[in-house]
ZAKELO-544573 format. One record per residue (C-alpha): x, y, z; residue in one letter. Coordinates in steps of 0.25 Angstrom, whole numbers, padded with zeros to 4 digits, always signed. Each point is the difference from the previous one (the first is absolute). Layout:
N
XYZA ...
% end
This chain:
715
+0466+0361+0459M -0011+0000+0010T -0013-0007-0001T -0007+0013+0002K +0006+0006-0012A -0004-0012-0008R -0014-0001+0004K -0008+0013-0001P -0012+0002+0008K -0013-0003-0007R -0014+0003+0002K -0010-0012-0001P +0002-0008-0013H -0007+0005-0012L -0005-0014-0004G -0007-0002+0013D -0014+0001-0007A +0004-0012-0009L +0004-0010+0010T -0012-0004+0007S -0001-0013-0006E +0014-0005+0000V +0002-0005+0014A -0007-0013-0005T +0009-0009-0009P -0005-0002-0014I -0003-0015-0001V -0007+0000-0014D +0010-0001-0011F -0008+0008-0010N +0010+0009-0006F -0012+0009-0005N -0003+0003+0015N +0002+0016+0000P +0006-0001+0014S +0012-0006-0005L +0004+0012-0007Y +0004+0015+0003I -0006+0011-0007N +0010+0006-0010R -0003+0015+0003E +0000-0002+0016L +0013-0008-0002S +0006+0012-0007W -0004+0009+0011I +0007-0009+0009E +0013+0001-0008F -0001+0015+0000N -0002-0001+0015L +0014-0007+0001R +0006+0012-0008V -0006+0009+0011L +0006-0009+0010D +0014+0004-0006E -0003+0014+0002A -0003-0003+0015R +0013-0008+0002C +0010+0007+0008E +0011-0008-0006S -0001+0008-0013H +0007+0013-0001P -0010+0012+0002L -0001+0004-0015L -0001-0014-0004E -0012-0001+0009R -0006+0013-0007L +0003-0007-0013K -0009-0012+0004F -0011+0010+0003I +0001+0005-0014A +0000-0014-0006I -0012-0004+0008F -0008+0012-0005S +0004-0001-0014S -0003-0015+0000N -0014+0003+0006L -0003+0010-0011D +0004-0010-0011E -0009-0011+0007F -0012+0010-0001F +0004+0003-0015M +0000-0014-0004I -0005-0010+0009R -0012+0008+0007V -0004+0006-0013S -0001-0014-0006A -0009-0005+0012V -0008+0013-0001E -0003-0003-0015E -0005-0014+0004Q -0010+0007+0010V -0004+0010-0010E -0003-0011-0010A -0009-0007+0010G +0010-0012+0001I -0003-0009+0012Q +0009-0011-0003T +0009-0003+0013P +0015-0001-0001S +0007-0012+0003L -0001+0003+0015D -0015+0002-0001G -0001+0015+0001L -0008+0007-0010K +0005+0013-0006P -0008+0010+0009L +0004-0008+0012E +0015+0001-0004Q -0001+0015-0001L -0006+0001+0014I +0011-0008+0006E +0010+0008-0008V -0005+0013+0005R +0000-0005+0015K +0014-0005-0001H +0006+0012-0008V -0006+0010+0010E +0007-0008+0011A +0013+0000-0007M -0001+0015-0003L -0002+0002+0015Y +0012-0008+0003E +0008+0007-0011R -0003+0014+0005N +0003-0005+0015D +0014-0004-0005C +0003+0012-0008F -0005+0011+0009Y +0002-0006+0014N +0013-0008-0002D +0008+0004-0013I -0003+0015+0000L +0005+0002+0014P +0012-0008-0002K +0003+0008-0013L -0001+0013+0008A +0010-0006+0010Q +0009-0002-0012A -0002+0015-0004K -0010-0003-0012I -0013+0007+0001Y -0013+0001-0007F -0006+0013+0003K -0013+0007-0003A +0001+0014-0006C -0006+0006+0013S +0012-0006+0008E +0010+0008-0008L +0006+0014+0005S -0004+0013-0007E +0013+0000-0008N -0002-0014-0004E -0014+0003-0005R +0004+0012-0008A +0011-0008-0007I -0010-0012-0002L -0011+0010-0005D +0010+0006-0010Q +0003-0015-0005Y -0015-0002-0002F -0001+0013-0008E +0011-0004-0009N -0001-0015-0002N -0013-0005+0004I -0011+0011-0002F +0003+0000-0016P -0004-0014-0002I -0012-0001+0009L -0014+0001-0007T -0012+0002+0009P -0012-0006-0005L -0014+0005+0004A -0012-0009+0000F -0014+0007-0002D -0010+0000-0011P +0009+0007-0009G +0012-0009+0003H -0001-0015-0001P +0006-0009+0011F +0015-0001-0004P +0006-0014-0003H +0008-0005+0011V +0011-0010-0005S +0005-0013+0006N +0009+0002+0013L -0002+0015-0001S +0000+0007+0013L -0009+0012+0000S -0005+0011+0009L -0015+0003+0002A -0002+0014+0002V -0013+0005+0007Q -0003+0015-0004L -0010+0009+0007K -0013-0001-0007A -0008+0012-0005D -0012+0003+0008I -0009-0011+0004D +0008-0010-0010D +0008-0012+0004E +0015+0002+0001P +0007-0001-0013R +0010-0010-0003F +0013+0000-0008A +0011-0010-0002R +0015+0002-0001V +0009-0012-0004K +0013-0001+0007V +0010-0001-0011P +0008-0013-0002D +0010+0006-0009T +0008+0006+0012I +0004-0008+0013P -0011-0001+0010R +0010+0001+0012L +0007+0014+0000I +0013+0000+0007R +0002+0014+0006L +0015+0000-0001D -0001-0002-0015K -0009+0013-0002I +0009+0009+0008G -0004-0002+0014I +0013-0002+0008K -0002-0012+0010P +0004-0001+0014T +0013-0008+0000S -0003-0014-0004G -0015+0001-0002E -0008-0003-0012T -0014+0005-0001V -0011-0004-0010F -0013+0007-0002V -0011-0007-0008W -0004+0007-0014L -0015-0001+0003E +0002+0008+0013D +0008+0011-0007V -0011+0001-0010I -0011+0000+0010A +0008+0011+0008T +0000+0009-0012N -0013-0004-0006I -0006+0014+0001Q +0009+0004-0011K -0007-0009-0009L -0014+0006+0004F +0002+0015+0002P -0011+0008+0005E -0008-0013+0004V -0001-0005+0014E +0005-0014+0002I -0007-0007+0011Q +0008-0013+0000A +0010-0009-0008V -0001-0015+0000Y +0009-0011-0006A -0005-0011-0008F +0006-0011-0009R -0005-0009-0010V +0004-0014-0005I -0006-0005-0012R -0001-0014-0008D +0013+0000-0007A -0001-0014-0007D +0001+0002-0015I -0010-0008-0008E +0005-0004-0014I -0009-0007-0010E +0013-0005-0007E -0008-0007-0011D -0006+0014-0004E +0013+0007+0002A +0007+0002-0013G +0012+0007+0006D +0003-0004+0014L +0010+0011+0003L -0011+0010-0004E -0010-0007+0009T +0009+0000+0012I +0003+0014-0002E -0015+0003+0000E -0002-0009+0012G +0010+0008+0008L -0008+0013-0003R -0013-0007+0004Q +0007-0005+0013R -0002+0014+0006R -0015-0001-0002Y -0003-0014+0006G -0011-0001+0010N +0003+0005+0014V +0003-0012+0010V +0004+0008+0012R -0002+0014+0005L +0010+0005+0011D -0005+0011+0009V +0004+0006+0013N -0010-0002+0012P -0007+0013+0002G -0003+0003-0015M -0014+0006+0000P -0011-0009-0006Q -0003+0011-0010Y +0014-0001-0006I -0001-0015+0001K -0013-0001-0007N +0006+0009-0011V +0011-0010-0002L -0009-0012+0001L -0010+0004-0010E +0010+0005-0010N +0010-0011+0001L -0011-0010+0000G +0004-0007+0012V -0007-0006+0012S +0003+0002+0015E +0006-0014+0000R +0011+0005-0008K +0003+0012+0009V +0012-0002+0009Y +0002+0010+0011E +0015+0001+0003I +0005+0009+0011P +0013+0008-0004G +0007+0000-0013I -0006-0007-0012L +0008-0008-0009G +0012-0004+0008L +0007-0007-0012A +0007+0014-0002S +0008-0003+0012L +0010-0007-0009M +0005+0014-0004E +0007+0000+0014V +0009-0011-0004M +0008+0010-0008S +0005+0006+0013L +0015-0002+0002E -0001-0007+0014R +0008-0013-0001P -0002-0001+0015D -0015-0003-0002L +0001-0009-0012K +0004-0014-0002D +0015-0002-0002T +0003+0000-0015P +0008-0012-0006F +0007-0004-0012I -0006-0013-0006P +0010-0011-0004R +0003-0001-0015N +0005-0014-0003P +0004+0003-0014F +0011+0009+0005L +0009-0011+0002N +0015-0002+0000D +0000-0007-0014D -0003+0013-0007G -0010-0007-0009D -0010+0008-0008D -0015-0003+0004I -0002-0009-0012F +0012-0009+0003T -0004-0002+0015T -0014-0004-0005I +0006-0010-0010R +0008-0006+0012K -0012-0002+0009Y -0014+0005+0003D -0001+0011+0010V -0011+0002+0010L -0002+0013+0007L -0009+0004+0012Y -0003+0015-0001H +0002+0009+0007P +0010-0007+0008F +0007-0003-0013D +0001+0012-0010S -0010+0002-0011F +0012+0007-0008Q +0004-0013-0007P -0014+0000-0007V +0002+0014-0005V +0015-0003-0004D -0005-0012-0008L -0009+0008-0008I +0010+0012-0001H +0011-0010-0005E -0009-0006-0010A -0003+0013-0006A +0014+0003-0002H +0006-0013-0003D +0002-0002-0015P -0003-0015+0001N -0014+0002+0005V -0010-0001-0011L -0013+0001+0007A -0006+0004+0014I -0014-0004+0004K -0007+0004+0013Q -0013+0001+0007T -0002+0013+0008L -0011+0002+0010Y +0004+0010+0011R +0013+0007-0004V -0002+0014+0007G +0002+0014-0005S +0015+0000-0002K +0004-0013-0005S +0014-0004-0004P -0005-0013-0005I -0009+0007-0011V +0011+0010-0003Q +0009-0012-0003A -0010-0006-0009L -0002+0013-0007I +0016+0000-0002E -0001-0014-0005A -0010+0003-0011A +0007+0013-0004E +0012-0009-0002R -0007-0009-0010G -0003-0012+0009K -0013-0007-0001Q -0008+0005+0012V -0013-0006+0004A -0008+0005+0012V -0013-0004+0006L -0004+0012+0008V -0013-0003+0008E -0008+0012-0001L -0010-0006+0010K +0009+0000+0012A -0009+0008+0009R +0005+0013+0005F +0012-0001-0009D -0007+0002-0013E +0004+0014-0003E +0015-0003+0002N -0001-0012-0009N -0007+0008-0011I +0012+0010+0001I +0010-0011-0001W -0007-0008-0011A +0000+0013-0009K +0014+0002+0003A +0004-0014-0004L -0008+0000-0012E +0007+0014-0004K +0013-0007+0002A -0004-0011-0010G -0003-0011+0010A -0011-0010-0003H -0011+0003+0011V -0012-0008+0003V -0010+0004+0011Y -0005-0014+0005G -0010-0010-0004L -0015+0002-0001I -0006-0005+0013G +0013-0002+0007L +0010+0008+0008K +0014-0004-0002T +0006+0000+0014H +0012-0010-0003A +0014+0006+0003K +0009-0005-0011V +0012+0005-0009L +0006-0007-0011L +0013+0003-0007I +0005-0006-0013V +0015+0000-0002R +0009-0005-0011N +0012-0007+0006E +0009-0005-0011N -0011-0003-0010G -0009-0007+0011E -0013+0007+0005M +0000+0000+0015R -0012+0004+0009R +0002+0007+0013Y -0013+0001+0009V -0004+0008+0012H -0012-0005+0007L -0005+0007+0012G -0011+0001+0011T -0001+0015+0000G +0000+0012-0009N +0011+0006-0009Y +0000+0012+0010N +0013+0003+0006P -0007+0009+0010S -0010-0010+0006T +0011-0010-0001A +0007+0007+0012K -0012-0003+0009V -0007-0012-0006Y +0005-0014+0003T +0001-0007-0014D +0008-0011-0007Y +0008+0001-0013S +0005-0012-0008L +0010+0002-0011F +0002-0012-0009T +0004-0004-0013C -0006-0014+0001D -0003-0004-0014K -0014-0006+0003E -0004+0012+0008I +0005+0009-0011G -0008-0007-0010A -0012+0001+0009D +0001+0015+0002V +0002+0002-0015S -0013-0007-0002E -0007+0008+0011V +0004+0013-0008F -0006-0006-0013N -0013-0002+0008Y +0001+0014+0005L +0003+0007-0013T -0006-0010-0011G -0011-0010-0002Y +0006-0012+0007S -0010-0008+0008R +0011-0008+0007Q -0005-0005+0014K +0011-0009+0005S +0015+0002+0001Y +0013-0008+0004R +0003+0005+0014K -0008+0012+0003I -0015+0001+0002F -0008+0012-0006V -0014+0005+0005A -0011+0001-0004P +0002-0014-0005F +0010-0008+0008G +0003+0006+0014I -0013-0004+0007R +0001-0015-0006Q +0014-0001+0005K -0002+0005+0014M -0012-0009+0002L +0008-0012-0005S +0012+0004+0009L -0010+0000+0012I -0006-0013-0004E +0013-0006-0002R +0004+0004+0014E -0013-0007+0005I +0004-0013-0007E +0014+0001+0005Q -0005+0002+0014H -0009-0012-0001Q +0012-0008-0004A +0011+0005+0009H -0007+0009+0011Q +0010+0011-0003N -0009+0010-0008G +0004+0015+0001R -0004+0012-0007I +0005+0015+0002V -0006+0011-0008M +0003+0014+0000K -0008+0010-0007M -0007+0014+0001N -0014-0005+0000A -0008-0014+0001L -0014+0002-0005V -0002-0011-0011D -0011-0010+0004E +0005-0012-0007Q +0014+0002+0005I -0005+0002+0015I -0009-0013-0001K +0011-0008-0005T +0009+0005+0011L -0011-0004+0010Y +0000-0014-0006R +0015-0001+0001A -0001+0005+0015S -0011-0011+0002Q +0010-0010-0006A +0010+0004+0011G +0010+0008-0009V +0006+0011+0008K -0002+0014-0006I +0006+0013+0003D -0005+0012-0007L +0007+0014+0000I -0011+0009-0005V +0003+0015+0001R -0014+0005-0003G -0013-0006-0003I -0003-0014+0005C -0013-0006-0002A +0004-0014+0005L -0004-0002+0015R +0012-0008+0006P +0000-0009+0012E -0014-0005+0000V -0002-0013+0006A -0002-0011-0011G +0002+0009-0012V +0012+0009+0001S +0007-0004+0014E +0013-0003-0008N +0000+0014-0006I +0008+0012+0006R -0002+0014-0006V +0010+0011+0004I +0001+0014-0005S +0013+0008+0000I -0001+0015+0000V +0013+0008+0003G +0010+0010-0006R -0001-0006-0014F -0013-0004-0007L +0000-0015-0002E -0003-0002-0015H +0007-0013-0004S -0008-0012-0004R +0007-0014+0003A -0007-0014+0000Y +0007-0011+0007Y -0003-0015-0001F +0007-0011+0008F -0003-0011-0010N +0005-0011+0008N +0014+0006+0001G +0001+0004-0015D -0003+0014+0003E -0006+0010-0010E -0001+0015+0001I -0007+0009-0009Y +0001+0016-0001L -0011+0008-0006S -0006+0013-0003S -0013-0006+0003A -0008+0000+0013D -0011-0010+0003M -0011+0008-0005M -0010-0003-0011R +0004+0013-0007R +0015-0005+0000N -0003-0014-0004L -0011+0003-0011D +0000+0014-0004R +0015+0004-0001R +0012-0005-0007V +0009-0005+0011E +0013-0009+0000I +0003-0011+0010L +0014-0004-0001F +0008-0011+0007P +0013+0001+0008I +0009-0010-0007L +0013+0003+0008D +0001-0008+0013A +0007+0011+0008N -0010+0010-0004H -0011-0010+0005R +0007-0001+0013K +0001+0015+0001Q -0014+0003-0003I -0005-0012+0010K +0009+0006+0011R -0006+0014-0002E -0014-0006+0000L +0003-0007+0013E +0006+0012+0006L -0012+0008-0003M -0008-0011+0007L +0008+0002+0012K -0002+0015+0001D -0006+0004+0013N +0002+0015-0001L -0007+0004-0013K -0009-0012-0002A -0014-0001+0003R -0008-0013+0001R -0014-0002-0006L -0008-0008+0010K -0012-0008-0003S -0009+0011+0006D +0005+0009-0011R +0008+0009+0009R +0015+0003-0003Y +0009+0000+0012E +0015+0002+0002F +0008-0014+0000V +0004-0004+0014S +0013+0006+0004L +0007-0013+0004N +0015-0002+0000G +0008+0009-0009K -0006+0012-0006A +0000-0001-0015V -0003+0011-0010N +0001-0007-0013S +0002+0013-0008Q +0011+0006+0009L +0007-0014+0000T +0000+0000-0015F +0005+0014+0000L +0011-0003+0010Q +0005-0013-0008E +0002+0008-0012R +0007+0011+0007L +0009-0010+0006N +0004-0005-0013K +0004+0014-0005L +0009+0002+0013S 
% end
């Protein structure tokens, strides 16, 4: 692997505007100093830039690079729907309070726009000037209708007549026709029609339907391809080419694409919501009508058309993004269905340690010893198997589980339904407030209720984000609890691409703790302390702070303090300030933060003992692991929680200890290997820039190393 493939070319760093003051070391130790912190929104943009870097990385197979373009684009849409919309609301409310880093809401929006425009330029440069030509070399083409032969056009026109035309609805806009509603994430065509004498041009809108694939593959509609070739055309281009059929006898002057992104954060007044399920369903309907936070158009759209959109969508020029080429490149994910294994990552079979030579069933194995899995390198199937076995085992009396994001086709929910139908006590907390999974979760909640399961929808004011499963089994008259605790969702699909830990145990104290957690979730328990686990919103913050403080004390006594924390985001002010104190005391701190990091490392006198890296690669780093040296009596905790205020104070989360010494050794080794990664790790510098870790010595890609180790155990 070459250095060139590892380090894609980049334009000047997007954070340049923020770094003017950082050359001078900070010498005052006022932890309220805004220059000690990194803006949350701009840190997220830096994360998405690292995703874009993966699209530019030539060591990835070509279709995987295309996938990263789609992920980057989808991430950016969600960022506007949730984060930018929240900042916009602050601006509209006249809020001038600066964030922790000192930026006021409007200043944040100005910086966001500047950075996003630069990123979109880089994305398009990568897609159009690098990936598309290489796809053409691999005989995969994206063509305009105008590039097709006469015969191909005829077949495509017939396909339009039969499959697209019937579902299109042209909507006029004039004194007799109000401006049509434009729903969130919808792609539309603005059609400029010839005016009557002396009038302004007329306007109509045609929505590009999202009920059919946006990329039309020509060999799937009867156009015989040249040997080995695959040709795609964009749905909106097909509609625009045939637009006259929607407006017969009217002269069409021009057609322009535009796309709308709306505020999609559902607000729930839970104290006033008599039925949370009904409230969420109503919120899903309202999501289509949230305020517009971004309007995407192509350059060259005439001001007349743009003014119509601005006025009727209620947006200012500040929210308009002129983007050349195709709008909404998240749709490129459709291309991943192509059967081109030569252009994709090599598939692998994850290791399943439960398939051993002893022939034990899954309950026997867990009784013998705790089992720790690291997905996707270790299979997620044992989690599915455990629930399936429990559903069919006559000795299992009860199953209790939390569900946050389970996907649209969930074998886990199917097993829970079977268990309920077989008369077992099944209690499930389905978190209806899991953003963008609300609809799936509503469907599953209703199915579980219909099967006879006890379903609760979460707690007022709190999201239940904990990943926990409890199975109660009668074994010769003794009730034994089997527990699964995880850092990731109960979703077999995402478990193939997200890195997460799973712990299977029948430790009596952990089992008793988990039983009491479910009593808290389903009943009126107000329990705040437990035997071995820690539960937010009551216990995780205090535990994490006490662990950091203990490491400070140990270092002062023994000069060997060490902390390693791996998470998706580090934003919480109190945790950051305590880490700063630990750094000042001399504790060596390594942070592996995939996404947002508001802590500014390597600042003289404050955070010089803190190193921050981010790993972005083939798999999405999703696990949370917290290591404390503790003068040699090492402790490791896994959790569903990141170090964010929402996780620590506004969610039900679980932090659980790793009790088995071999498991602690395994996790520590995995953390240390990530810290040695010099191919997919980027280091956050004190000037807020991320740069690739220096390639010194042996090249290390931690994810591929974990993968190869599991494959070696299978061989």
